The first five atom37 places (N, CA, C, CB, O) and aatype in JSON, in Angstrom:
{
  "aatype": [20, 20, 20, 20, 20, 20, 20, 20, 20, 20, 20, 20, 20, 20, 20, 20, 20, 20, 20, 20, 20, 20, 20, 20, 20, 20, 20, 20, 20, 20, 20, 20, 20, 20, 20, 20, 20, 20, 20, 20, 20, 20, 20, 20, 20, 20, 20, 20, 20, 20, 20, 20, 20, 20, 20, 20, 20, 20, 20, 20, 20, 20, 20, 20, 20, 20, 20, 20, 20, 20, 20, 20, 20, 20, 20, 20, 20, 20, 20, 20, 20, 20, 20, 20, 20, 20, 20, 20, 20, 20, 20, 20, 20, 20, 20, 20, 20, 20, 20, 20, 20, 20, 20, 20, 20, 20, 20, 20, 20, 20, 20, 20, 20],
  "atom_mask": [
    [1, 1, 1, 1, 1],
    [1, 1, 1, 1, 1],
    [1, 1, 1, 1, 1],
    [1, 1, 1, 1, 1],
    [1, 1, 1, 1, 1],
    [1, 1, 1, 1, 1],
    [1, 1, 1, 1, 1],
    [1, 1, 1, 1, 1],
    [1, 1, 1, 1, 1],
    [1, 1, 1, 1, 1],
    [1, 1, 1, 1, 1],
    [1, 1, 1, 1, 1],
    [1, 1, 1, 1, 1],
    [1, 1, 1, 1, 1],
    [1, 1, 1, 1, 1],
    [1, 1, 1, 1, 1],
    [1, 1, 1, 1, 1],
    [1, 1, 1, 1, 1],
    [1, 1, 1, 1, 1],
    [1, 1, 1, 1, 1],
    [1, 1, 1, 1, 1],
    [1, 1, 1, 1, 1],
    [1, 1, 1, 1, 1],
    [1, 1, 1, 1, 1],
    [1, 1, 1, 1, 1],
    [1, 1, 1, 1, 1],
    [1, 1, 1, 1, 1],
    [1, 1, 1, 1, 1],
    [1, 1, 1, 1, 1],
    [1, 1, 1, 1, 1],
    [1, 1, 1, 1, 1],
    [1, 1, 1, 1, 1],
    [1, 1, 1, 1, 1],
    [1, 1, 1, 1, 1],
    [1, 1, 1, 1, 1],
    [1, 1, 1, 1, 1],
    [1, 1, 1, 1, 1],
    [1, 1, 1, 1, 1],
    [1, 1, 1, 1, 1],
    [1, 1, 1, 1, 1],
    [1, 1, 1, 1, 1],
    [1, 1, 1, 1, 1],
    [1, 1, 1, 1, 1],
    [1, 1, 1, 1, 1],
    [1, 1, 1, 1, 1],
    [1, 1, 1, 1, 1],
    [1, 1, 1, 1, 1],
    [1, 1, 1, 1, 1],
    [1, 1, 1, 1, 1],
    [1, 1, 1, 1, 1],
    [1, 1, 1, 1, 1],
    [1, 1, 1, 1, 1],
    [1, 1, 1, 1, 1],
    [1, 1, 1, 1, 1],
    [1, 1, 1, 1, 1],
    [1, 1, 1, 1, 1],
    [1, 1, 1, 1, 1],
    [1, 1, 1, 1, 1],
    [1, 1, 1, 1, 1],
    [1, 1, 1, 1, 1],
    [1, 1, 1, 1, 1],
    [1, 1, 1, 1, 1],
    [1, 1, 1, 1, 1],
    [1, 1, 1, 1, 1],
    [1, 1, 1, 1, 1],
    [1, 1, 1, 1, 1],
    [1, 1, 1, 1, 1],
    [1, 1, 1, 1, 1],
    [1, 1, 1, 1, 1],
    [1, 1, 1, 1, 1],
    [1, 1, 1, 1, 1],
    [1, 1, 1, 1, 1],
    [1, 1, 1, 1, 1],
    [1, 1, 1, 1, 1],
    [1, 1, 1, 1, 1],
    [1, 1, 1, 1, 1],
    [1, 1, 1, 1, 1],
    [1, 1, 1, 1, 1],
    [1, 1, 1, 1, 1],
    [1, 1, 1, 1, 1],
    [1, 1, 1, 1, 1],
    [1, 1, 1, 1, 1],
    [1, 1, 1, 1, 1],
    [1, 1, 1, 1, 1],
    [1, 1, 1, 1, 1],
    [1, 1, 1, 1, 1],
    [1, 1, 1, 1, 1],
    [1, 1, 1, 1, 1],
    [1, 1, 1, 1, 1],
    [1, 1, 1, 1, 1],
    [1, 1, 1, 1, 1],
    [1, 1, 1, 1, 1],
    [1, 1, 1, 1, 1],
    [1, 1, 1, 1, 1],
    [1, 1, 1, 1, 1],
    [1, 1, 1, 1, 1],
    [1, 1, 1, 1, 1],
    [1, 1, 1, 1, 1],
    [1, 1, 1, 1, 1],
    [1, 1, 1, 1, 1],
    [1, 1, 1, 1, 1],
    [1, 1, 1, 1, 1],
    [1, 1, 1, 1, 1],
    [1, 1, 1, 1, 1],
    [1, 1, 1, 1, 1],
    [1, 1, 1, 1, 1],
    [1, 1, 1, 1, 1],
    [1, 1, 1, 1, 1],
    [1, 1, 1, 1, 1],
    [1, 1, 1, 1, 1],
    [1, 1, 1, 1, 1],
    [1, 1, 1, 1, 1],
    [1, 1, 1, 1, 1]
  ],
  "atom_positions": [
    [[0.84, -1.17, 0.0], [0.0, 0.0, 0.0], [0.89, 1.24, 0.0], [-0.96, -0.01, 1.22], [1.93, 1.27, 0.66]],
    [[0.49, 2.25, -0.74], [1.27, 3.48, -0.83], [0.45, 4.67, -0.36], [1.74, 3.71, -2.28], [-0.78, 4.7, -0.47]],
    [[1.16, 5.65, 0.18], [0.55, 6.9, 0.64], [1.34, 8.06, 0.05], [0.52, 6.98, 2.22], [2.57, 8.01, -0.01]],
    [[0.63, 9.1, -0.39], [1.27, 10.23, -1.07], [0.94, 11.54, -0.35], [0.83, 10.3, -2.54], [-0.17, 11.73, 0.13]],
    [[1.93, 12.43, -0.28], [1.72, 13.8, 0.2], [2.46, 14.74, -0.75], [2.22, 13.98, 1.69], [3.57, 14.43, -1.2]],
    [[1.83, 15.89, -1.06], [2.42, 16.83, -2.01], [2.46, 18.23, -1.45], [1.65, 16.81, -3.32], [1.6, 18.63, -0.66]],
    [[3.47, 18.97, -1.86], [3.55, 20.41, -1.59], [3.84, 21.07, -2.94], [4.66, 20.77, -0.5], [4.84, 20.75, -3.59]],
    [[2.97, 21.98, -3.34], [3.13, 22.61, -4.66], [3.47, 24.08, -4.51], [1.86, 22.44, -5.5], [3.16, 24.72, -3.5]],
    [[4.13, 24.6, -5.53], [4.49, 26.02, -5.62], [5.35, 26.47, -4.43], [3.24, 26.87, -5.7], [5.16, 27.57, -3.91]],
    [[6.27, 25.64, -4.02], [7.17, 25.95, -2.91], [8.28, 26.85, -3.43], [7.76, 24.65, -2.27], [8.85, 26.56, -4.49]],
    [[8.59, 27.92, -2.73], [9.57, 28.89, -3.21], [11.01, 28.48, -2.89], [9.29, 30.25, -2.59], [11.76, 29.22, -2.27]],
    [[11.37, 27.29, -3.33], [12.74, 26.79, -3.24], [13.14, 26.3, -4.62], [12.87, 25.66, -2.16], [12.32, 25.77, -5.37]],
    [[14.38, 26.48, -4.95], [14.88, 25.99, -6.22], [14.86, 24.46, -6.22], [16.32, 26.52, -6.48], [15.29, 23.84, -5.25]],
    [[14.36, 23.83, -7.29], [14.33, 22.37, -7.33], [15.72, 21.74, -7.24], [13.65, 21.91, -8.6], [15.89, 20.69, -6.63]],
    [[16.69, 22.4, -7.84], [18.06, 21.86, -7.82], [18.6, 21.8, -6.39], [18.99, 22.73, -8.7], [19.22, 20.81, -6.0]],
    [[18.37, 22.84, -5.62], [18.86, 22.87, -4.24], [18.06, 21.93, -3.33], [18.81, 24.29, -3.69], [18.6, 21.4, -2.36]],
    [[16.8, 21.72, -3.66], [15.97, 20.81, -2.87], [16.37, 19.36, -3.13], [14.47, 21.02, -3.19], [16.36, 18.54, -2.21]],
    [[16.73, 19.04, -4.37], [17.12, 17.67, -4.7], [18.4, 17.25, -3.98], [17.32, 17.53, -6.21], [18.62, 16.05, -3.78]],
    [[19.23, 18.2, -3.59], [20.47, 17.88, -2.88], [20.21, 17.17, -1.56], [21.27, 19.14, -2.64], [20.98, 16.3, -1.16]],
    [[19.13, 17.54, -0.88], [18.88, 16.98, 0.44], [17.97, 15.76, 0.41], [18.27, 18.02, 1.34], [17.7, 15.17, 1.45]],
    [[17.5, 15.36, -0.78], [16.56, 14.25, -0.9], [17.26, 12.89, -0.92], [15.72, 14.42, -2.15], [16.74, 11.92, -0.37]],
    [[18.42, 12.81, -1.55], [19.09, 11.53, -1.77], [19.27, 10.65, -0.53], [20.41, 11.78, -2.37], [18.96, 9.46, -0.59]],
    [[19.76, 11.18, 0.59], [19.97, 10.29, 1.75], [18.7, 9.79, 2.42], [20.8, 10.99, 2.76], [18.78, 8.96, 3.33]],
    [[17.53, 10.26, 2.0], [16.28, 9.9, 2.67], [15.56, 8.71, 2.06], [15.37, 11.07, 2.67], [14.75, 8.07, 2.73]],
    [[15.84, 8.4, 0.8], [15.1, 7.36, 0.11], [15.45, 5.99, 0.67], [15.38, 7.41, -1.4], [16.61, 5.71, 0.98]],
    [[14.44, 5.13, 0.8], [14.52, 3.77, 1.35], [14.85, 3.75, 2.84], [15.57, 2.97, 0.61], [15.39, 2.76, 3.35]],
    [[14.53, 4.81, 3.53], [14.68, 4.82, 4.99], [13.32, 4.79, 5.64], [15.48, 6.07, 5.46], [12.31, 5.15, 5.02]],
    [[13.29, 4.36, 6.88], [12.04, 4.4, 7.64], [11.61, 5.86, 7.8], [12.21, 3.71, 9.04], [12.46, 6.74, 7.93]],
    [[10.33, 6.12, 7.79], [9.8, 7.49, 7.75], [10.27, 8.33, 8.93], [8.28, 7.46, 7.71], [10.67, 9.48, 8.75]],
    [[10.22, 7.77, 10.13], [10.65, 8.54, 11.32], [12.15, 8.8, 11.32], [10.25, 7.81, 12.6], [12.61, 9.84, 11.79]],
    [[12.91, 7.86, 10.82], [14.36, 8.03, 10.71], [14.69, 9.14, 9.7], [15.04, 6.7, 10.3], [15.56, 9.98, 9.95]],
    [[13.99, 9.15, 8.58], [14.19, 10.18, 7.57], [13.82, 11.56, 8.11], [13.36, 9.87, 6.31], [14.46, 12.55, 7.78]],
    [[12.79, 11.6, 8.93], [12.37, 12.86, 9.54], [13.46, 13.42, 10.44], [11.08, 12.67, 10.34], [13.71, 14.63, 10.44]],
    [[14.12, 12.56, 11.21], [15.19, 13.03, 12.09], [16.42, 13.47, 11.28], [15.58, 11.93, 13.09], [17.14, 14.37, 11.7]],
    [[16.66, 12.83, 10.14], [17.78, 13.24, 9.28], [17.51, 14.62, 8.69], [18.0, 12.21, 8.14], [18.4, 15.47, 8.66]],
    [[16.29, 14.84, 8.23], [15.92, 16.13, 7.62], [16.05, 17.27, 8.63], [14.49, 16.08, 7.06], [16.46, 18.37, 8.27]],
    [[15.71, 17.01, 9.87], [15.78, 18.06, 10.9], [17.22, 18.55, 11.12], [15.21, 17.54, 12.22], [17.42, 19.68, 11.55]],
    [[18.2, 17.7, 10.83], [19.6, 18.05, 11.07], [20.33, 18.54, 9.82], [20.32, 16.87, 11.63], [21.55, 18.74, 9.86]],
    [[19.63, 18.74, 8.73], [20.26, 19.25, 7.51], [20.16, 20.78, 7.52], [19.58, 18.64, 6.23], [19.06, 21.32, 7.6]],
    [[21.28, 21.48, 7.42], [21.25, 22.95, 7.52], [20.96, 23.64, 6.18], [22.57, 23.45, 8.06], [21.75, 24.46, 5.72]],
    [[19.83, 23.31, 5.58], [19.41, 23.94, 4.32], [18.03, 24.52, 4.52], [19.42, 22.91, 3.15], [17.26, 24.05, 5.36]],
    [[17.72, 25.57, 3.75], [16.42, 26.24, 3.86], [15.27, 25.32, 3.46], [16.41, 27.5, 3.0], [14.2, 25.36, 4.07]],
    [[15.48, 24.49, 2.45], [14.42, 23.61, 1.96], [14.1, 22.46, 2.9], [14.8, 23.07, 0.61], [13.08, 21.8, 2.73]],
    [[14.95, 22.2, 3.88], [14.72, 21.07, 4.79], [13.47, 21.27, 5.65], [15.93, 20.86, 5.68], [12.81, 20.3, 6.01]],
    [[13.15, 22.52, 5.97], [11.94, 22.78, 6.77], [10.68, 22.4, 5.99], [11.88, 24.27, 7.19], [9.77, 21.78, 6.54]],
    [[10.64, 22.76, 4.72], [9.48, 22.41, 3.89], [9.41, 20.91, 3.68], [9.56, 23.13, 2.53], [8.33, 20.33, 3.73]],
    [[10.55, 20.28, 3.44], [10.58, 18.84, 3.24], [10.13, 18.11, 4.5], [12.0, 18.39, 2.84], [9.46, 17.08, 4.42]],
    [[10.5, 18.63, 5.66], [10.06, 18.05, 6.92], [8.54, 18.1, 7.04], [10.71, 18.79, 8.11], [7.92, 17.13, 7.48]],
    [[7.94, 19.21, 6.65], [6.48, 19.35, 6.71], [5.78, 18.35, 5.79], [6.07, 20.76, 6.33], [4.76, 17.77, 6.15]],
    [[6.34, 18.15, 4.59], [5.72, 17.22, 3.64], [5.84, 15.79, 4.14], [6.38, 17.36, 2.24], [4.89, 15.01, 4.0]],
    [[6.98, 15.43, 4.73], [7.15, 14.07, 5.27], [6.2, 13.85, 6.44], [8.61, 13.84, 5.71], [5.62, 12.78, 6.57]],
    [[6.05, 14.86, 7.3], [5.1, 14.76, 8.41], [3.68, 14.56, 7.91], [5.17, 16.01, 9.3], [2.91, 13.78, 8.47]],
    [[3.33, 15.27, 6.85], [2.01, 15.14, 6.26], [1.8, 13.73, 5.7], [1.82, 16.19, 5.15], [0.72, 13.15, 5.86]],
    [[2.82, 13.19, 5.05], [2.72, 11.83, 4.51], [2.56, 10.81, 5.64], [3.96, 11.5, 3.67], [1.78, 9.86, 5.51]],
    [[3.28, 11.0, 6.73], [3.16, 10.09, 7.88], [1.76, 10.17, 8.47], [4.21, 10.44, 8.97], [1.17, 9.15, 8.83]],
    [[1.23, 11.38, 8.56], [-0.13, 11.57, 9.08], [-1.16, 10.89, 8.17], [-0.45, 13.06, 9.21], [-2.08, 10.23, 8.66]],
    [[-1.0, 11.05, 6.86], [-1.89, 10.38, 5.91], [-1.81, 8.86, 6.06], [-1.56, 10.79, 4.47], [-2.82, 8.17, 5.98]],
    [[-0.6, 8.36, 6.27], [-0.4, 6.92, 6.41], [-1.04, 6.38, 7.68], [1.1, 6.59, 6.41], [-1.63, 5.3, 7.68]],
    [[-0.94, 7.14, 8.77], [-1.53, 6.69, 10.03], [-3.05, 6.67, 9.98], [-1.07, 7.59, 11.17], [-3.69, 5.88, 10.67]],
    [[-3.63, 7.53, 9.14], [-5.09, 7.5, 8.98], [-5.52, 6.26, 8.2], [-5.58, 8.77, 8.26], [-6.58, 5.69, 8.46]],
    [[-4.69, 5.83, 7.24], [-5.02, 4.64, 6.45], [-4.85, 3.36, 7.25], [-4.15, 4.58, 5.2], [-5.75, 2.52, 7.29]],
    [[-3.7, 3.21, 7.88], [-3.39, 1.99, 8.63], [-2.54, 2.37, 9.84], [-2.64, 0.95, 7.73], [-1.32, 2.46, 9.73]],
    [[-3.16, 2.59, 10.99], [-2.44, 3.11, 12.16], [-1.38, 2.18, 12.75], [-3.41, 3.44, 13.23], [-0.43, 2.65, 13.37]],
    [[-1.51, 0.87, 12.57], [-0.58, -0.05, 13.21], [0.63, -0.39, 12.36], [-1.3, -1.32, 13.57], [1.55, -1.05, 12.86]],
    [[0.67, 0.03, 11.12], [1.76, -0.33, 10.22], [2.95, 0.63, 10.35], [1.27, -0.35, 8.78], [2.82, 1.75, 10.84]],
    [[4.11, 0.14, 9.88], [5.29, 0.99, 9.8], [5.53, 1.33, 8.34], [6.54, 0.28, 10.43], [5.21, 0.54, 7.45]],
    [[6.1, 2.52, 8.1], [6.23, 3.03, 6.74], [7.66, 3.42, 6.44], [5.32, 4.21, 6.53], [8.4, 3.83, 7.33]],
    [[8.04, 3.28, 5.17], [9.34, 3.75, 4.72], [9.13, 4.64, 3.49], [10.3, 2.54, 4.38], [8.1, 4.57, 2.82]],
    [[10.12, 5.48, 3.22], [10.03, 6.39, 2.09], [10.39, 5.63, 0.82], [10.95, 7.64, 2.28], [11.51, 5.15, 0.67]],
    [[9.42, 5.54, -0.08], [9.65, 4.86, -1.35], [10.34, 5.8, -2.33], [8.33, 4.33, -1.94], [11.31, 5.43, -2.99]],
    [[9.82, 7.03, -2.42], [10.44, 8.0, -3.32], [10.07, 9.41, -2.9], [10.02, 7.75, -4.77], [9.03, 9.65, -2.3]],
    [[10.96, 10.33, -3.23], [10.7, 11.76, -3.07], [11.0, 12.39, -4.42], [11.56, 12.41, -1.89], [12.13, 12.32, -4.91]],
    [[10.0, 13.0, -5.01], [10.15, 13.58, -6.33], [10.08, 15.1, -6.2], [9.05, 13.06, -7.3], [9.13, 15.64, -5.62]],
    [[11.08, 15.77, -6.73], [11.1, 17.23, -6.73], [11.03, 17.69, -8.18], [12.38, 17.8, -6.0], [12.01, 17.59, -8.93]],
    [[9.87, 18.2, -8.56], [9.66, 18.68, -9.92], [9.75, 20.2, -9.95], [8.3, 18.22, -10.46], [9.63, 20.88, -8.93]],
    [[9.98, 20.71, -11.16], [10.07, 22.15, -11.34], [8.68, 22.75, -11.45], [10.92, 22.49, -12.58], [7.83, 22.22, -12.17]],
    [[8.45, 23.84, -10.74], [7.19, 24.56, -10.84], [7.35, 25.77, -11.73], [6.68, 24.97, -9.46], [8.37, 25.9, -12.42]],
    [[6.38, 26.66, -11.74], [6.5, 27.86, -12.56], [7.62, 28.78, -12.06], [5.18, 28.62, -12.59], [7.94, 28.79, -10.87]],
    [[8.19, 29.53, -12.98], [9.29, 30.44, -12.64], [8.75, 31.86, -12.58], [10.46, 30.32, -13.67], [8.12, 32.33, -13.53]],
    [[8.99, 32.55, -11.47], [8.59, 33.95, -11.35], [9.72, 34.8, -11.92], [8.28, 34.34, -9.86], [10.87, 34.69, -11.47]],
    [[9.41, 35.63, -12.88], [10.45, 36.42, -13.54], [10.4, 37.85, -13.02], [10.27, 36.39, -15.07], [9.36, 38.51, -13.07]],
    [[11.53, 38.32, -12.55], [11.66, 39.67, -12.0], [12.82, 40.36, -12.71], [11.89, 39.64, -10.45], [13.68, 39.7, -13.3]],
    [[12.84, 41.68, -12.65], [13.92, 42.43, -13.29], [14.65, 43.28, -12.28], [13.37, 43.31, -14.41], [14.05, 43.85, -11.36]],
    [[15.96, 43.37, -12.46], [16.81, 44.17, -11.59], [17.58, 45.15, -12.47], [17.78, 43.27, -10.74], [17.98, 44.81, -13.58]],
    [[17.78, 46.33, -11.97], [18.51, 47.35, -12.73], [19.98, 46.93, -12.9], [18.43, 48.73, -12.02], [20.6, 46.41, -11.98]],
    [[20.5, 47.18, -14.09], [21.9, 46.88, -14.38], [22.57, 48.15, -14.9], [22.02, 45.71, -15.42], [21.93, 49.2, -15.0]],
    [[23.83, 48.05, -15.23], [24.56, 49.23, -15.69], [24.07, 49.72, -17.04], [26.04, 48.92, -15.76], [23.47, 48.96, -17.81]],
    [[24.31, 50.97, -17.32], [23.99, 51.62, -18.59], [22.49, 51.55, -18.91], [24.78, 50.98, -19.71], [22.11, 51.44, -20.08]],
    [[21.65, 51.61, -17.9], [20.21, 51.68, -18.12], [19.55, 50.38, -18.53], [19.93, 52.68, -19.14], [18.39, 50.38, -18.96]],
    [[20.25, 49.27, -18.41], [19.66, 47.99, -18.8], [18.95, 47.33, -17.62], [20.74, 47.05, -19.34], [19.08, 47.76, -16.47]],
    [[18.2, 46.28, -17.94], [17.56, 45.46, -16.91], [17.99, 44.02, -17.11], [16.0, 45.59, -16.97], [18.13, 43.55, -18.24]],
    [[18.2, 43.32, -16.0], [18.62, 41.92, -16.04], [17.52, 41.09, -15.41], [19.99, 41.71, -15.3], [17.0, 41.42, -14.35]],
    [[17.16, 39.99, -16.08], [16.09, 39.15, -15.55], [16.6, 38.27, -14.42], [15.51, 38.28, -16.67], [17.69, 37.69, -14.5]],
    [[15.81, 38.19, -13.36], [16.09, 37.31, -12.24], [14.98, 36.27, -12.2], [16.2, 38.1, -10.88], [13.8, 36.62, -12.19]],
    [[15.34, 34.99, -12.17], [14.34, 33.92, -12.15], [14.21, 33.39, -10.73], [14.72, 32.77, -13.14], [15.17, 32.9, -10.14]],
    [[13.0, 33.5, -10.19], [12.72, 32.94, -8.86], [12.01, 31.62, -9.08], [11.84, 33.93, -7.98], [10.83, 31.57, -9.42]],
    [[12.75, 30.56, -8.89], [12.23, 29.24, -9.22], [11.36, 28.68, -8.1], [13.37, 28.28, -9.51], [11.58, 28.96, -6.92]],
    [[10.37, 27.88, -8.48], [9.52, 27.18, -7.52], [9.61, 25.69, -7.8], [8.04, 27.69, -7.6], [10.1, 25.26, -8.84]],
    [[9.12, 24.91, -6.86], [9.18, 23.46, -7.04], [7.93, 22.8, -6.47], [10.43, 22.88, -6.38], [7.24, 23.35, -5.62]],
    [[7.67, 21.6, -6.97], [6.6, 20.75, -6.47], [7.27, 19.53, -5.83], [5.59, 20.33, -7.63], [8.05, 18.84, -6.48]],
    [[6.96, 19.27, -4.56], [7.58, 18.16, -3.83], [6.52, 17.08, -3.6], [8.19, 18.64, -2.47], [5.44, 17.37, -3.09]],
    [[6.84, 15.84, -3.97], [5.94, 14.7, -3.76], [6.68, 13.64, -2.96], [5.44, 14.11, -5.12], [7.77, 13.21, -3.34]],
    [[6.08, 13.23, -1.84], [6.66, 12.18, -0.99], [5.74, 10.96, -1.06], [6.84, 12.67, 0.49], [4.53, 11.07, -0.82]],
    [[6.31, 9.8, -1.39], [5.55, 8.55, -1.47], [6.08, 7.61, -0.4], [5.65, 7.91, -2.9], [7.27, 7.29, -0.37]],
    [[5.19, 7.16, 0.48], [5.54, 6.19, 1.52], [4.98, 4.82, 1.14], [5.01, 6.64, 2.91], [3.92, 4.73, 0.51]],
    [[5.69, 3.77, 1.52], [5.15, 2.42, 1.32], [5.28, 1.65, 2.63], [5.88, 1.68, 0.16], [6.12, 1.94, 3.48]],
    [[4.42, 0.67, 2.75], [4.35, -0.14, 3.95], [5.58, -1.04, 4.05], [3.07, -0.97, 3.96], [6.02, -1.61, 3.06]],
    [[6.12, -1.17, 5.26], [7.26, -2.07, 5.48], [6.7, -3.48, 5.69], [8.14, -1.61, 6.7], [5.85, -3.69, 6.56]],
    [[7.17, -4.42, 4.89], [6.71, -5.8, 5.01], [7.54, -6.52, 6.06], [6.79, -6.54, 3.65], [8.76, -6.66, 5.91]],
    [[6.89, -6.96, 7.11], [7.57, -7.7, 8.18], [7.37, -9.2, 7.93], [7.02, -7.28, 9.6], [6.28, -9.65, 7.6]],
    [[8.45, -9.96, 8.1], [8.36, -11.41, 7.91], [8.04, -12.07, 9.24], [9.68, -11.98, 7.31], [8.71, -11.81, 10.25]],
    [[7.05, -12.91, 9.26], [6.7, -13.67, 10.47], [7.44, -15.01, 10.44], [5.15, -13.88, 10.58], [7.42, -15.71, 9.43]],
    [[8.07, -15.35, 11.56], [8.83, -16.61, 11.61], [8.02, -17.69, 12.28], [10.16, -16.42, 12.34], [8.49, -18.82, 12.42]]
  ]
}
């Protein structure tokens, strides 16, 4: 069984958000949450919220099960284009990138002996 949580239009660059995603995949959800809390990046706070939301969704579906992170997908959202003054009366475009974060949890299969 899989559970999904999404955060859209997050004001973090997708490239910088993907840097902190790699060590979290295939870890238990609570363990991944503690790892994210100790990462000194701005996007880690948003990622922590999305993982918490996924855990909450999972507990509503099946409260007694344990969950692990199957995948975290960071897609590019719309780009906000702004202009800044440059020399000789010109303007330079500044791109404020956004991202869509999707966290997918799956149930941990325990073997009975």
